[in-house]
Backbone bond lengths (Angstrom), bond angles and torsions (degrees), N, CA, C in turn:
res aa  C-N    CA-C-N  psi(-1)  N-CA   C-N-CA  omega(-1)  CA-C   N-CA-C  phi
1 M - - - 1.448 - - 1.516 107.31 -
2 R 1.310 113.99 128.62 1.503 116.90 179.73 1.520 110.95 -69.59
3 I 1.324 114.08 157.59 1.506 120.79 179.55 1.494 108.73 -102.71
4 V 1.286 116.68 135.37 1.475 122.03 170.26 1.587 105.41 -113.29
5 V 1.326 113.97 123.05 1.479 119.77 172.51 1.505 106.54 -100.32
6 S 1.309 118.40 122.49 1.461 122.51 -177.91 1.494 111.57 -107.07
7 D 1.330 114.27 145.68 1.430 119.93 168.07 1.609 105.49 -89.94
8 A 1.272 115.98 173.27 1.435 118.40 -177.58 1.517 115.82 -70.85
9 S 1.326 119.70 -30.66 1.377 122.94 -174.53 1.526 115.28 -61.66
10 C 1.330 113.63 -39.13 1.518 118.25 179.95 1.561 107.40 -68.42
11 L 1.307 115.51 -45.14 1.419 117.95 -179.09 1.528 113.12 -61.35
12 I 1.358 116.70 -36.83 1.474 120.19 177.58 1.544 109.48 -68.50
13 D 1.301 119.24 -41.57 1.431 122.14 178.95 1.497 113.22 -65.24
14 L 1.320 115.65 -42.77 1.497 119.64 174.72 1.514 113.89 -61.57
15 R 1.327 114.64 -39.91 1.477 119.00 176.56 1.506 112.40 -60.68
16 K 1.305 117.42 -41.58 1.493 124.17 -176.17 1.563 109.18 -58.36
17 V 1.307 117.30 -32.13 1.487 121.27 -176.12 1.508 111.46 -112.88
18 S 1.341 117.44 21.74 1.490 122.97 169.64 1.522 111.23 64.77
19 L 1.341 119.41 28.45 1.449 123.21 178.89 1.548 114.35 -109.52
20 L 1.289 115.78 5.59 1.491 116.52 -176.49 1.539 112.06 -71.90
21 E 1.318 116.01 -43.25 1.467 117.43 179.74 1.502 110.42 -68.78
22 P 1.338 121.53 -40.51 1.485 120.79 172.99 1.501 111.98 -59.75
23 F 1.360 117.77 -40.44 1.474 120.96 177.27 1.533 111.98 -53.99
24 L 1.330 115.10 -40.78 1.455 117.65 -178.24 1.504 114.24 -73.85
25 R 1.345 118.73 -9.96 1.460 123.46 173.85 1.548 111.86 -86.37
26 L 1.303 115.75 -8.07 1.495 115.43 177.03 1.565 109.05 -64.02
27 P 1.350 116.01 160.65 1.456 119.87 -178.08 1.529 115.18 -81.09
28 Y 1.332 112.89 54.90 1.462 120.42 179.49 1.542 107.19 -132.60
29 E 1.336 114.50 154.81 1.458 120.07 171.23 1.527 104.43 -93.26
30 C 1.302 119.48 119.25 1.453 125.27 -171.64 1.572 110.05 -102.89
31 L 1.259 114.22 122.46 1.491 119.80 -179.08 1.518 108.99 -121.76
32 I 1.402 114.10 152.47 1.412 121.38 171.25 1.543 106.32 -143.24
33 P 1.386 115.54 141.54 1.446 117.74 176.71 1.533 109.99 -63.27
34 D 1.345 116.11 142.24 1.461 123.02 -179.00 1.565 112.78 -50.71
35 T 1.325 114.43 -43.38 1.445 119.14 -175.27 1.524 110.29 -64.79
36 L 1.329 119.39 -35.30 1.489 121.63 179.80 1.511 106.36 -71.48
37 F 1.335 117.71 -42.95 1.493 118.96 -178.15 1.500 110.28 -63.37
38 D 1.304 120.00 -36.75 1.427 124.70 -179.47 1.501 113.61 -77.89
39 E 1.379 117.20 -44.05 1.448 118.91 -169.84 1.505 116.31 -106.45
40 E 1.353 119.07 -17.23 1.427 120.49 -176.97 1.513 113.52 -100.80
41 L 1.301 117.28 -26.41 1.499 120.04 -179.84 1.549 109.65 -90.35
42 L 1.304 117.78 51.05 1.428 123.88 -175.65 1.549 113.39 -60.71
43 K 1.305 118.02 -36.36 1.453 120.90 -175.72 1.520 112.08 -83.76
44 F 1.272 117.93 -0.65 1.436 119.84 177.54 1.474 108.93 -88.45
45 S 1.304 118.47 130.77 1.480 123.19 179.79 1.522 108.81 -73.79
46 A 1.317 115.03 163.18 1.465 120.87 177.76 1.547 108.12 -57.78
47 A 1.313 121.32 -39.03 1.410 124.24 177.08 1.518 113.04 -61.75
48 Q 1.342 115.44 -41.97 1.498 121.26 -179.74 1.500 107.93 -64.99
49 K 1.333 117.87 -42.12 1.437 121.76 -175.82 1.568 108.65 -67.31
50 K 1.334 116.09 -39.99 1.522 120.05 175.78 1.502 109.05 -60.65
51 S 1.334 116.67 -43.64 1.444 121.64 179.29 1.566 111.35 -59.82
52 L 1.246 117.43 -38.16 1.471 120.74 177.70 1.495 109.79 -63.49
53 L 1.300 114.45 -47.29 1.481 120.59 -179.82 1.539 110.26 -62.02
54 R 1.329 118.33 -42.67 1.457 120.44 175.62 1.501 112.44 -65.58
55 G 1.324 115.62 -28.59 1.444 120.95 179.11 1.523 113.81 -75.49
56 G 1.346 115.74 -11.61 1.479 116.85 177.94 1.537 113.98 120.09
57 L 1.299 116.77 -10.99 1.496 116.82 178.14 1.511 108.85 -63.39
58 K 1.365 115.60 129.48 1.478 120.84 -179.15 1.580 105.05 -107.54
59 V 1.331 113.49 128.47 1.456 122.94 175.38 1.562 106.09 -93.37
60 V 1.311 113.08 123.30 1.512 115.33 -174.77 1.527 109.14 -118.31
61 E 1.260 114.81 131.09 1.476 121.67 175.72 1.517 107.99 -85.58
62 L 1.363 116.79 125.99 1.448 118.72 178.97 1.568 106.01 -77.02
63 P 1.340 111.75 138.63 1.484 117.48 174.95 1.566 109.33 -70.71
64 G 1.288 116.67 167.56 1.478 120.47 -178.87 1.486 111.77 -46.75
65 A 1.328 118.31 -47.59 1.469 122.96 -177.17 1.530 110.12 -60.44
66 G 1.344 117.37 -33.94 1.485 119.34 179.24 1.487 109.59 -72.17
67 V 1.303 120.21 -39.38 1.471 123.78 177.41 1.489 108.61 -62.15
68 L 1.323 118.72 -44.52 1.482 120.81 177.72 1.508 110.66 -63.39
69 R 1.304 119.01 -39.71 1.474 123.73 -179.47 1.556 105.74 -63.50
70 A 1.341 118.93 -45.03 1.451 120.01 179.77 1.557 111.74 -60.54
71 R 1.279 115.67 -42.04 1.414 118.49 -179.52 1.536 113.02 -66.26
72 E 1.337 115.16 -37.96 1.490 122.52 178.28 1.483 108.53 -64.92
73 I 1.312 119.55 -39.99 1.510 122.79 179.02 1.503 109.58 -62.91
74 V 1.326 115.65 -46.00 1.452 118.66 -178.47 1.516 113.09 -66.82
75 R 1.300 114.32 -37.64 1.485 118.91 177.83 1.564 108.19 -62.83
76 D 1.321 117.26 -48.41 1.459 120.14 -177.92 1.533 113.99 -75.20
77 F 1.275 117.82 -20.05 1.481 122.57 -177.22 1.522 107.69 -134.77
78 P 1.308 118.50 76.89 1.415 119.78 -173.55 1.543 117.89 -65.31
79 H 1.314 118.17 -7.22 1.461 121.90 174.23 1.496 111.99 -74.46
80 L 1.353 115.69 -16.01 1.512 119.42 177.10 1.520 109.54 -93.19
81 S 1.320 114.38 143.34 1.503 119.81 178.19 1.538 109.23 -81.14
82 I 1.233 117.71 167.15 1.493 120.12 174.82 1.521 111.01 -61.70
83 H 1.360 118.28 -34.35 1.406 120.14 178.99 1.521 110.04 -70.52
84 D 1.337 119.92 -32.63 1.433 123.25 171.89 1.534 108.88 -60.59
85 G 1.307 112.89 -46.57 1.515 118.10 176.88 1.482 113.22 -56.41
86 F 1.305 117.53 -43.44 1.498 120.72 178.75 1.539 111.36 -63.63
87 A 1.287 117.57 -44.47 1.484 120.60 178.25 1.493 111.29 -62.38
88 F 1.324 117.17 -43.13 1.460 120.01 -179.99 1.508 111.22 -66.38
89 A 1.380 116.98 -43.62 1.441 120.59 -178.97 1.523 111.45 -59.54
90 L 1.363 114.35 -42.15 1.427 116.66 178.27 1.540 113.83 -66.50
91 A 1.320 116.01 -38.47 1.481 120.08 178.67 1.557 108.46 -67.51
92 E 1.308 116.93 -42.59 1.456 121.53 178.03 1.528 111.26 -59.37
93 S 1.251 119.47 -32.90 1.452 121.69 -178.53 1.507 114.29 -82.61
94 R 1.327 114.77 -1.88 1.505 119.78 178.80 1.547 107.69 -119.63
95 P 1.324 119.17 82.59 1.465 120.16 -179.40 1.513 114.04 -49.30
96 G 1.318 118.92 134.13 1.421 124.42 177.85 1.476 114.09 85.59
97 C 1.306 119.29 3.79 1.490 120.96 -177.88 1.483 110.59 -80.47
98 I 1.325 113.83 172.07 1.482 121.07 175.20 1.573 105.93 -114.44
99 L 1.289 115.28 132.02 1.436 122.61 174.33 1.548 107.41 -93.26
100 L 1.307 115.65 124.94 1.475 119.48 178.67 1.523 109.78 -109.85
101 T 1.327 115.14 112.71 1.466 119.87 -176.94 1.509 111.45 -150.42
102 G 1.310 115.60 149.51 1.388 121.12 173.23 1.481 115.65 -99.16
103 D 1.307 118.83 1.84 1.440 126.68 -178.25 1.523 108.13 -87.74
104 G 1.373 114.49 116.03 1.383 121.46 -178.40 1.497 117.62 -60.44
105 T 1.313 115.00 -39.17 1.463 120.66 177.51 1.517 113.04 -67.91
106 L 1.307 117.19 -37.61 1.482 122.06 176.14 1.505 110.28 -69.43
107 R 1.334 117.56 -37.13 1.438 122.32 177.96 1.595 109.48 -61.45
108 A 1.284 113.03 -49.60 1.479 117.19 -178.45 1.546 109.46 -62.63
109 F 1.294 116.78 -42.77 1.512 118.96 179.90 1.528 110.88 -61.72
110 A 1.384 115.73 -43.71 1.424 118.01 -177.16 1.581 109.48 -66.64
111 R 1.263 119.24 -39.20 1.442 124.22 177.48 1.514 110.62 -58.20
112 R 1.330 117.50 -46.36 1.440 121.74 178.91 1.530 110.37 -62.83
113 R 1.258 117.43 -26.37 1.472 121.76 178.37 1.533 113.17 -94.15
114 K 1.354 114.42 9.70 1.462 121.02 176.30 1.523 114.86 65.64
115 I 1.303 115.02 30.59 1.502 119.52 171.90 1.537 109.50 -102.63
116 E 1.323 115.40 128.26 1.432 123.70 -179.84 1.563 105.64 -61.34
117 V 1.355 114.15 129.46 1.465 117.66 -177.77 1.510 108.57 -135.72
118 H 1.384 115.05 140.20 1.435 121.52 178.00 1.506 108.43 -141.89
119 G 1.368 116.45 176.04 1.420 122.63 -178.98 1.560 109.09 -131.58
120 V 1.323 111.96 -162.16 1.456 119.11 -176.77 1.489 113.15 -63.43
121 L 1.267 120.16 -36.78 1.446 123.77 178.05 1.552 111.86 -61.35
122 W 1.295 117.26 -38.04 1.481 121.07 170.75 1.521 111.75 -57.03
123 V 1.335 114.07 -42.86 1.463 118.64 178.87 1.478 113.13 -60.38
124 I 1.381 114.45 -40.04 1.426 122.51 -179.76 1.611 107.23 -58.85
125 D 1.313 116.02 -49.18 1.412 119.08 -178.96 1.538 111.35 -63.89
126 E 1.309 117.58 -41.40 1.464 121.35 178.85 1.557 112.56 -61.03
127 L 1.332 113.91 -39.86 1.505 119.43 177.75 1.522 110.65 -61.35
128 G 1.366 115.21 -37.01 1.456 120.43 178.72 1.566 110.88 -74.39
129 V 1.287 115.61 -48.28 1.470 120.07 -177.82 1.526 110.46 -59.01
130 H 1.350 118.32 -41.69 1.432 120.09 -177.73 1.563 112.01 -88.82
131 K 1.343 116.59 6.67 1.438 122.90 174.67 1.499 111.77 57.62
132 I 1.291 114.70 37.18 1.463 120.11 176.71 1.583 110.72 -87.19
133 S 1.381 113.36 -33.90 1.458 120.15 177.91 1.538 106.54 -130.28
134 T 1.373 115.18 145.29 1.448 120.14 179.54 1.541 108.01 -78.15
135 A 1.350 115.11 164.39 1.411 119.91 177.14 1.549 111.81 -62.93
136 G 1.335 116.38 -34.53 1.478 117.29 176.88 1.514 113.47 -66.27
137 I 1.328 120.35 -38.02 1.445 123.01 173.75 1.498 111.51 -64.06
138 L 1.347 116.05 -42.71 1.466 119.24 -179.91 1.511 112.82 -66.89
139 H 1.327 116.59 -41.00 1.450 121.89 174.87 1.551 111.79 -57.82
140 A 1.372 115.78 -45.75 1.444 119.96 177.90 1.481 112.04 -61.42
141 A 1.349 118.08 -40.84 1.464 122.17 176.32 1.541 110.91 -61.88
142 L 1.283 114.87 -45.55 1.505 119.13 -179.80 1.537 110.68 -63.67
143 R 1.335 118.54 -35.90 1.444 121.41 177.76 1.528 109.29 -66.80
144 A 1.289 117.94 -40.71 1.443 124.30 177.14 1.505 110.60 -63.51
145 M 1.267 119.23 -43.01 1.477 123.89 176.09 1.561 110.94 -60.86
146 A 1.312 113.74 -43.06 1.513 117.60 -179.96 1.460 112.86 -63.70
147 K 1.364 117.68 -27.96 1.435 119.87 179.61 1.499 114.27 -88.82
148 D 1.329 118.18 -11.29 1.453 121.82 -176.17 1.563 108.64 -94.26
149 P 1.342 115.30 116.31 1.473 116.50 -178.30 1.527 114.93 -71.23
150 T 1.347 117.48 -11.41 1.426 118.08 176.17 1.519 115.03 -87.82
151 V 1.313 114.81 -11.18 1.490 120.22 172.44 1.506 109.18 -89.85
152 R 1.281 116.27 115.46 1.475 121.79 -174.86 1.526 111.08 -105.73
153 L 1.279 117.09 97.11 1.439 122.92 178.85 1.509 109.09 -120.24
154 P 1.305 120.33 144.37 1.520 121.82 177.34 1.536 106.20 -53.31
155 A 1.309 117.05 126.94 1.519 122.73 179.56 1.555 111.81 -57.60
156 H 1.279 117.13 -43.42 1.516 117.63 -176.60 1.531 111.13 -67.78
157 E 1.356 115.79 -38.09 1.495 117.07 179.41 1.507 109.96 -73.77
158 L 1.347 119.97 -36.89 1.404 122.70 177.73 1.569 110.37 -61.97
159 A 1.340 115.71 -43.44 1.468 121.08 177.54 1.531 111.16 -60.72
160 A 1.300 116.67 -41.14 1.494 120.50 178.72 1.559 111.97 -65.36
161 Y 1.337 114.07 -39.74 1.412 119.73 178.99 1.574 112.09 -68.52
162 L 1.297 115.42 -37.49 1.511 119.78 174.94 1.481 108.54 -58.69
163 K 1.335 119.08 -46.04 1.477 123.92 -179.70 1.546 109.20 -62.48
164 R 1.299 116.01 -46.27 1.474 123.29 -176.70 1.544 111.27 -56.12
165 Y 1.291 113.55 -45.40 1.491 119.55 -174.57 1.521 113.48 -97.07
166 A 1.308 118.65 3.75 1.507 120.51 177.54 1.490 111.06 -70.09
167 G 1.265 115.55 147.60 1.488 122.47 177.22 1.520 111.88 78.87
168 G 1.320 116.80 11.66 1.454 119.58 -178.91 1.485 112.01 -90.42
């Protein structure tokens, strides 16, 4: 089973449109660094966090070398946050994994380092491909994302996805 290392932004966006639990049913092992789980998912209640863990999300503590790697990344690339560094360091330590992030800078950095990287729109496709969510549910989620100013998706890609999942 492939591993998906997620940053907090994707989990937050999926939660807003009720796709977080379906995401965890995909055939991937889903990991998040412990610092992101503790510090970035602030609007998640204790019950919601427990539900994520029951759903299969694994919270991973980075070893000392991983923390040092995260700090090194942030020092060398100041546009990345320390939490971006933690997510990248965890992904880098798991060869062949997928990094799930909505952060453009982190995506570009990961691609340069030959780490497969995707975002929320990839999750939408995976939910459809694996028949976990219907096209109608996915279209409704995309419409909700389009209306939410805190969800930042490329407008042209979002428009294409809205067309793709319309009429479902």
